[in-house]
C-alpha positions as CSV (number, residue, x, y, z in Angstrom):
1,M,-4.2,-37.3,-55.7
2,S,-0.8,-36.5,-54.4
3,T,1.8,-39.2,-53.7
4,E,2.0,-37.9,-50.1
5,Q,-1.5,-39.2,-49.7
6,T,-0.7,-42.5,-51.4
7,F,2.7,-43.5,-49.8
8,K,4.3,-42.6,-46.5
9,R,7.6,-43.8,-47.8
10,I,8.7,-44.1,-51.4
11,T,10.3,-47.5,-52.3
12,T,10.9,-49.4,-55.6
13,K,7.5,-51.0,-55.1
14,A,5.9,-47.6,-54.6
15,L,7.4,-46.3,-57.9
16,G,6.1,-49.4,-59.7
17,L,2.6,-48.8,-58.3
18,L,2.7,-45.1,-59.4
19,K,3.4,-46.2,-62.9
20,K,0.5,-48.6,-62.9
21,K,-1.8,-46.0,-61.4
22,G,-0.7,-43.4,-64.0
23,I,0.5,-41.0,-61.3
24,K,3.6,-39.1,-62.5
25,I,6.8,-39.6,-60.4
26,T,8.6,-36.4,-59.3
27,A,12.4,-36.3,-58.9
28,L,15.1,-33.7,-58.3
29,T,18.8,-33.7,-57.3
30,A,20.3,-32.8,-54.0
31,Y,23.9,-32.8,-52.7
32,D,23.5,-31.3,-49.2
33,F,21.3,-31.6,-46.1
34,I,19.3,-28.4,-46.4
35,T,18.3,-28.9,-50.0
36,A,17.4,-32.5,-49.3
37,K,15.3,-31.5,-46.3
38,L,13.3,-29.0,-48.3
39,L,12.7,-31.5,-51.1
40,D,11.6,-34.1,-48.8
41,Q,9.2,-31.8,-46.9
42,A,7.8,-30.6,-50.3
43,G,6.8,-34.1,-51.1
44,I,9.3,-35.0,-53.9
45,D,9.2,-38.7,-54.6
46,L,12.8,-39.3,-55.6
47,I,16.0,-37.5,-54.7
48,L,19.0,-38.2,-56.9
49,V,22.5,-37.6,-55.4
50,G,23.8,-37.1,-58.9
51,D,27.4,-37.0,-60.2
52,S,26.1,-33.7,-61.7
53,L,27.6,-32.3,-58.4
54,G,30.9,-32.4,-60.3
55,M,29.6,-29.6,-62.5
56,V,27.1,-27.6,-60.4
57,F,28.8,-28.0,-57.0
58,Q,32.5,-28.5,-57.8
59,G,32.7,-26.4,-61.0
60,N,34.1,-29.1,-63.2
61,E,33.4,-29.1,-67.0
62,T,32.2,-32.7,-66.8
63,T,31.0,-35.3,-64.3
64,L,34.1,-37.5,-64.8
65,P,36.3,-36.2,-62.0
66,V,33.8,-37.1,-59.2
67,T,35.0,-39.9,-56.9
68,M,33.4,-42.6,-54.9
69,D,34.4,-40.9,-51.7
70,E,32.8,-37.6,-52.8
71,M,29.6,-39.4,-53.8
72,I,29.5,-41.1,-50.4
73,Y,30.2,-37.8,-48.5
74,H,27.3,-36.0,-50.2
75,T,24.9,-38.9,-49.9
76,K,25.5,-39.1,-46.2
77,A,24.4,-35.5,-45.8
78,V,21.3,-36.0,-48.0
79,T,20.0,-39.2,-46.3
80,K,20.2,-37.5,-42.8
81,A,17.6,-35.1,-44.0
82,V,15.1,-37.5,-45.7
83,N,12.1,-39.2,-44.1
84,R,9.9,-40.0,-47.1
85,S,11.7,-39.5,-50.4
86,M,13.6,-42.4,-52.1
87,V,17.4,-41.5,-52.3
88,V,19.2,-42.8,-55.3
89,V,23.0,-42.4,-55.8
90,D,24.9,-42.1,-59.0
91,M,27.8,-44.5,-59.3
92,P,30.7,-42.3,-60.5
93,F,32.8,-42.8,-63.6
94,M,35.1,-45.9,-63.4
95,S,33.4,-47.2,-60.3
96,Y,31.6,-50.0,-62.3
97,Q,32.8,-49.9,-65.9
98,L,35.8,-52.3,-65.6
99,I,34.2,-55.5,-64.3
100,A,30.9,-56.5,-62.8
101,D,32.6,-57.5,-59.5
102,E,34.1,-54.0,-59.0
103,G,30.7,-52.4,-59.7
104,F,29.1,-54.8,-57.2
105,R,31.6,-54.0,-54.5
106,N,31.3,-50.2,-55.0
107,A,27.5,-50.4,-55.0
108,G,27.7,-52.4,-51.7
109,R,29.9,-49.8,-50.2
110,I,27.5,-47.0,-51.2
111,M,24.6,-48.8,-49.6
112,K,26.5,-49.7,-46.5
113,E,28.0,-46.3,-45.8
114,T,25.2,-43.9,-46.8
115,N,21.8,-45.3,-45.9
116,A,20.7,-44.7,-49.5
117,S,17.9,-46.7,-51.2
118,A,19.4,-47.5,-54.6
119,V,22.3,-46.8,-57.0
120,K,22.2,-45.6,-60.6
121,L,24.4,-46.7,-63.5
122,E,24.8,-45.3,-67.0
123,G,24.8,-47.5,-70.0
124,G,22.8,-50.2,-71.7
125,E,23.7,-53.7,-72.7
126,R,27.4,-53.3,-71.8
127,V,26.5,-52.8,-68.1
128,A,23.7,-55.4,-68.0
129,D,25.8,-58.0,-66.2
130,T,26.8,-55.5,-63.6
131,I,23.1,-54.5,-63.0
132,K,22.2,-58.1,-62.7
133,K,24.9,-58.9,-60.2
134,I,24.1,-55.8,-58.1
135,S,20.3,-56.3,-58.2
136,D,20.6,-60.1,-57.5
137,A,22.3,-59.2,-54.3
138,G,19.3,-57.1,-53.2
139,I,20.6,-53.7,-54.1
140,P,18.1,-51.7,-56.2
141,V,19.5,-50.4,-59.5
142,M,18.3,-47.6,-61.7
143,G,19.4,-47.5,-65.3
144,H,20.3,-44.5,-67.4
145,I,20.3,-44.5,-71.2
146,G,20.1,-41.9,-74.0
147,L,22.6,-39.2,-73.4
148,T,24.9,-40.5,-70.7
149,P,27.2,-37.7,-69.4
150,Q,30.0,-40.1,-68.3
151,S,30.4,-41.0,-72.0
152,I,30.6,-37.4,-73.2
153,H,34.0,-37.7,-74.7
154,Q,32.8,-40.7,-76.8
155,F,29.7,-38.8,-77.9
156,G,31.6,-35.6,-78.5
157,S,28.7,-33.3,-77.6
158,Y,25.6,-33.0,-75.4
159,R,23.2,-33.2,-78.3
160,E,20.2,-35.4,-78.1
161,R,20.5,-39.1,-78.7
162,G,18.2,-41.5,-80.7
163,R,17.6,-39.1,-83.6
164,D,18.3,-41.7,-86.3
165,K,16.6,-45.1,-86.5
166,E,19.7,-47.1,-85.7
167,E,20.4,-45.3,-82.5
168,A,16.8,-45.2,-81.5
169,D,16.5,-49.0,-82.0
170,E,19.6,-49.4,-79.8
171,I,18.1,-47.3,-77.0
172,L,14.9,-49.3,-77.1
173,K,16.9,-52.6,-77.1
174,D,19.1,-51.3,-74.2
175,A,16.0,-50.4,-72.2
176,K,14.5,-53.9,-72.4
177,I,17.9,-55.5,-71.6
178,I,18.3,-53.3,-68.5
179,E,14.8,-54.2,-67.4
180,Q,15.5,-57.9,-67.8
181,A,18.8,-57.5,-65.9
182,G,16.8,-56.4,-62.9
183,A,16.7,-52.6,-62.9
184,F,13.7,-51.1,-61.1
185,S,13.6,-47.9,-63.2
186,I,15.4,-46.2,-66.1
187,V,16.4,-42.5,-66.6
188,L,15.9,-41.5,-70.3
189,E,18.0,-38.4,-71.0
190,K,17.7,-36.1,-74.0
191,I,16.0,-38.4,-76.5
192,P,13.0,-37.6,-78.8
193,A,9.7,-37.5,-77.0
194,A,8.2,-40.1,-79.4
195,L,11.1,-42.5,-78.7
196,A,10.7,-42.0,-74.9
197,K,7.0,-42.8,-75.3
198,Q,7.8,-46.0,-77.1
199,V,10.3,-47.0,-74.5
200,T,8.0,-46.2,-71.6
201,E,5.1,-48.2,-73.1
202,S,7.4,-51.2,-73.8
203,L,8.5,-51.5,-70.2
204,T,6.9,-52.6,-66.9
205,I,9.3,-50.5,-64.9
206,P,9.0,-46.7,-64.6
207,T,10.9,-44.3,-66.8
208,I,12.2,-41.0,-65.5
209,G,12.7,-38.4,-68.2
210,I,15.1,-35.4,-68.5
211,G,14.7,-33.7,-71.8
212,A,12.7,-36.7,-73.0
213,G,9.1,-35.3,-73.3
214,M,5.9,-35.7,-71.3
215,H,5.3,-39.4,-71.9
216,C,7.8,-40.7,-69.4
217,D,6.4,-42.0,-66.1
218,G,8.2,-39.3,-64.2
219,Q,10.5,-36.3,-64.6
220,I,13.8,-35.1,-63.1
221,L,15.8,-31.9,-63.3
222,V,19.0,-30.7,-61.6
223,T,17.8,-28.6,-58.7
224,P,20.2,-25.6,-59.1
225,D,19.1,-25.4,-62.8
226,M,15.4,-25.3,-62.1
227,L,15.9,-22.8,-59.2
228,G,17.7,-20.4,-61.6
229,L,21.0,-20.6,-59.7
230,N,23.0,-21.9,-62.7
231,V,22.8,-18.8,-64.9
232,D,25.2,-20.1,-67.6
233,F,23.1,-23.2,-68.4
234,H,19.9,-22.7,-70.5
235,P,18.9,-25.9,-72.3
236,R,15.4,-25.9,-73.5
237,F,14.3,-28.9,-71.4
238,V,14.9,-26.9,-68.1
239,R,12.0,-24.9,-66.9
240,T,13.1,-22.3,-64.4
241,Y,10.8,-22.2,-61.4
242,A,12.6,-19.4,-59.6
243,N,15.4,-16.8,-60.1
244,L,17.4,-17.4,-57.0
245,A,20.7,-16.1,-58.6
246,D,19.2,-12.6,-58.6
247,E,17.6,-13.0,-55.2
248,C,20.9,-14.2,-53.7
249,T,22.8,-11.4,-55.3
250,K,20.4,-8.8,-53.9
251,A,20.6,-10.3,-50.4
252,F,24.4,-10.4,-50.5
253,T,24.5,-6.8,-51.7
254,N,22.1,-5.6,-49.0
255,Y,24.2,-7.4,-46.4
256,I,27.4,-5.7,-47.5
257,N,25.7,-2.3,-47.6
258,D,24.2,-2.7,-44.2
259,I,27.5,-3.6,-42.6
260,R,29.4,-0.7,-44.2
261,K,26.6,1.8,-43.3
262,L,26.6,0.5,-39.7
263,K,23.0,-0.8,-40.0
264,F,24.0,-4.3,-39.1
265,P,24.1,-5.6,-36.4
266,S,21.5,-3.5,-34.6
267,K,21.2,-3.2,-30.8
268,D,18.6,-5.9,-30.9
269,E,20.9,-8.2,-32.8
270,S,23.8,-7.7,-30.3
271,Y,24.5,-9.3,-27.0
């Protein structure tokens, strides 16, 4: 059964029901109107306006330079296109890490200005108070643990997290704390599949995996990665469903050639 047949609009309640029914949750990223429209029409359950836009859209080396204003700008474009999917917004670096009150104010600003459905925060126990404050005010919060890209300089690399017992235990502990703080879902990024299975089975809220194996309640990828647009990025957790980089290059080349050979525009394409 498709989720299109099950829910006309995806909400936090709908995601919880999908977990209970054992129906996998589908999620992808979008940063613009056209992509979001196509994802929504295809029946994707959740669209993340990710701070990954800092890398795949802006060309930065990390997600850290992305600002609140930029996240709001892109989210406004996305939400205009969406009728069914749930739109979740990454809170960018330093928009919530200082104190819970600042995170609360910024989450409120995102919700007020963008028409999004929820916000997402990276981190475990250290952001639990912020998650609680935001969720207590009626703003849905998605957690994110494992590899957290906003902490890349602390980690020193993008390697998987939770490989040793101490770190695995911390991830499991963080997941339960985040759930208790009021999060409606948690992204598990780049952790061993066995650990992701343990975390998923220990929670009542859904887990969304990226590089975390098949046992999560759902999966997410960065859309330009799975479309084959990002030719310099080939982690093993990304399955490429198209090769749009080649297709785009062919189209651009054909366009250039047609102009120079006076094949475009034709009489029918002229006024």
